[in-house]
C-alpha positions as CSV (number, residue, x, y, z in Angstrom):
1,M,0.0,0.0,0.0
2,Q,1.2,3.5,-0.7
3,T,0.6,6.7,1.2
4,E,-0.3,9.8,-0.9
5,S,-0.5,13.4,0.0
6,A,-2.2,16.2,-1.7
7,I,-2.6,20.0,-1.6
8,V,-6.3,20.8,-1.2
9,R,-8.2,24.0,-0.5
10,S,-10.1,24.1,2.7
11,P,-13.4,26.0,3.1
12,S,-11.6,28.7,5.2
13,D,-9.2,29.4,2.3
14,R,-10.3,32.4,0.4
15,S,-8.4,32.4,-2.9
16,L,-5.1,30.8,-3.8
17,P,-2.5,32.8,-5.8
18,R,-3.1,31.6,-9.4
19,D,0.5,32.1,-10.3
20,V,1.6,29.6,-7.6
21,F,-1.2,27.0,-7.3
22,R,-2.4,25.1,-10.4
23,A,-5.5,22.9,-10.2
24,E,-4.8,19.3,-11.2
25,S,-7.3,17.4,-13.4
26,R,-9.8,15.7,-11.2
27,P,-9.8,11.9,-11.6
28,T,-13.3,10.4,-11.9
29,H,-15.1,9.8,-8.7
30,R,-12.8,12.1,-6.7
31,P,-14.7,14.8,-4.9
32,R,-11.8,17.1,-4.0
33,L,-9.9,19.3,-6.3
34,T,-6.1,19.0,-5.7
35,Y,-3.4,21.5,-6.6
36,T,0.2,21.5,-7.6
37,A,2.4,24.4,-6.4
38,E,4.9,25.9,-8.9
39,L,7.6,27.6,-7.0
40,D,10.2,29.0,-9.4
41,T,10.9,32.4,-7.8
42,E,11.5,33.6,-4.2
43,E,8.2,35.6,-4.4
44,K,6.2,32.5,-5.3
45,V,7.7,30.7,-2.3
46,E,6.7,33.5,0.0
47,K,3.2,33.5,-1.5
48,A,2.9,29.8,-1.0
49,R,4.1,30.2,2.6
50,R,1.5,32.9,3.3
51,A,-1.2,30.6,1.8
52,G,-0.3,27.9,4.4
53,L,2.2,25.7,2.5
54,S,5.0,24.3,4.7
55,V,7.9,25.7,2.6
56,S,10.6,28.3,3.0
57,L,13.9,29.3,1.4
58,F,17.3,29.1,2.9
59,G,19.8,31.2,1.1
60,P,23.2,32.8,1.6
61,E,21.8,35.9,3.3
62,I,20.3,33.8,6.1
63,S,23.5,31.8,6.4
64,E,25.6,35.0,6.7
65,T,23.2,36.4,9.3
66,L,23.7,33.2,11.3
67,G,27.5,33.7,11.2
68,Y,28.6,31.7,8.2
69,P,29.0,33.6,5.0
70,L,28.8,31.1,2.2
71,T,27.7,31.5,-1.4
72,F,25.2,28.9,-2.6
73,K,22.0,28.8,-4.5
74,P,19.0,29.1,-2.3
75,V,17.5,25.8,-1.2
76,L,13.8,25.1,-0.6
77,L,13.0,23.7,2.8
78,I,9.8,21.7,2.4
79,D,7.6,19.3,4.3
80,G,8.5,15.9,3.1
81,A,4.9,15.0,2.5
82,L,4.7,17.7,-0.2
83,V,7.7,16.7,-2.3
84,G,5.6,15.2,-5.1
85,K,3.2,18.1,-5.1
86,V,5.6,21.0,-5.6
87,R,7.5,21.8,-8.8
88,T,10.5,24.0,-8.3
89,I,13.8,25.2,-9.8
90,F,15.4,25.2,-6.3
91,R,17.3,22.3,-4.7
92,V,14.9,20.7,-2.3
93,I,15.6,19.7,1.3
94,P,12.7,17.7,2.7
95,F,12.0,17.9,6.4
96,S,10.0,15.4,8.3
97,D,8.6,18.2,10.5
98,A,6.2,20.5,8.6
99,N,6.6,23.3,11.2
100,A,10.3,23.3,10.7
101,A,9.9,23.6,7.0
102,R,7.4,26.5,7.3
103,D,9.0,28.4,10.1
104,P,12.6,27.3,10.5
105,K,14.5,28.1,13.7
106,I,18.3,28.1,14.2
107,E,18.3,24.4,14.8
108,D,16.5,23.7,11.5
109,Y,18.9,25.8,9.6
110,I,21.8,23.9,11.1
111,V,20.1,20.6,10.1
112,A,19.7,22.0,6.5
113,M,23.3,23.1,6.5
114,L,24.4,19.6,7.5
115,R,23.3,18.6,4.0
116,I,25.0,21.6,2.3
117,D,28.2,22.1,4.2
118,M,28.9,20.1,7.4
119,L,31.6,22.4,8.7
120,G,29.2,25.3,8.0
121,A,26.6,23.7,10.2
122,R,29.1,23.4,13.0
123,R,30.1,27.1,12.5
124,I,26.5,28.2,12.7
125,A,26.1,26.2,15.9
126,R,29.2,27.7,17.4
127,E,28.3,31.3,16.4
128,N,24.8,30.9,17.9
129,T,25.6,28.8,21.0
130,A,23.9,31.2,23.4
131,S,20.5,31.0,21.6
132,L,20.8,27.4,20.5
133,N,18.5,24.7,22.1
134,G,20.7,21.7,22.3
135,A,17.8,19.3,23.0
136,R,15.9,20.5,20.0
137,L,19.0,20.3,17.8
138,L,19.5,16.7,18.8
139,K,15.8,15.9,18.2
140,R,16.0,17.5,14.7
141,I,19.2,15.7,13.8
142,L,17.7,12.3,14.8
143,Q,14.4,13.1,13.0
144,E,16.2,13.8,9.7
145,N,18.6,10.8,10.1
146,L,21.7,13.0,9.9
147,E,23.5,11.3,12.8
148,R,26.4,10.3,10.6
149,R,27.1,13.8,9.2
150,A,26.6,15.3,12.7
151,W,28.9,12.8,14.3
152,L,31.6,13.4,11.7
153,V,31.9,17.2,12.6
154,R,31.4,16.6,16.3
155,M,27.9,18.2,16.6
156,G,27.7,16.4,19.9
157,D,29.5,19.5,21.3
158,F,26.2,21.4,20.8
159,A,23.6,18.5,20.8
160,L,24.5,16.6,23.9
161,G,23.6,13.0,23.7
162,L,24.2,12.6,20.0
163,P,24.7,8.8,19.6
164,K,28.1,7.5,18.4
165,V,28.0,6.3,14.9
166,P,30.1,3.1,14.5
167,G,32.7,3.1,11.8
168,V,32.7,6.9,11.4
169,R,35.9,8.7,12.4
170,Q,35.3,12.2,13.5
171,V,37.2,15.2,12.1
172,A,40.1,15.9,14.4
173,R,39.5,18.5,17.1
174,V,42.5,20.4,16.0
175,A,41.2,20.8,12.5
176,L,37.7,21.7,13.8
177,S,39.2,24.4,16.2
178,H,41.0,25.9,13.2
179,S,37.7,26.0,11.2
180,D,35.8,27.3,14.3
181,R,38.2,30.2,14.7
182,R,38.4,31.2,11.0
183,D,37.7,34.9,10.5
184,F,35.2,35.8,7.8
185,G,35.6,39.5,8.2
186,T,36.1,41.5,5.1
187,S,39.4,43.3,4.6
188,S,39.3,46.9,3.7
189,T,41.4,48.0,0.8
């Protein structure tokens, strides 16, 4: 048996942005009209978010705000149940937690960064240690099955209780301390 998800309009929804949501053809004997979201611009992602879809963008501006300036194409954080119902030009990072995809917190950005740049995830955690919820970070790492990547870069320093992953050698603490201290300040010329 296969589980299927769909985007449907509830009676409380007024109107959906036509440039974002496309009605699918209704199969016979199916009472509800389903939609597909087409998210090919940042504006459409924001419209879909406002309409209640569990999606958000994670780009270099947010990464820099969190303390790790990195140039990369924005990625779409999306509720894993919606993956087949959204067409997008962005790289997709599915989350098992719909709230984390819709309204990401620091821990969710760290989990997303673990898939983009593991050392960057550690740097964001280090830069935001004061506002980081270690228990939530651990929970999110386990939910997304990223224990291996997290263990490799010693995320257990921030998410206490991270289980040891057999057969994975962690990056040496000396190398991590060099990466943790790296200055990203811009030089004036």
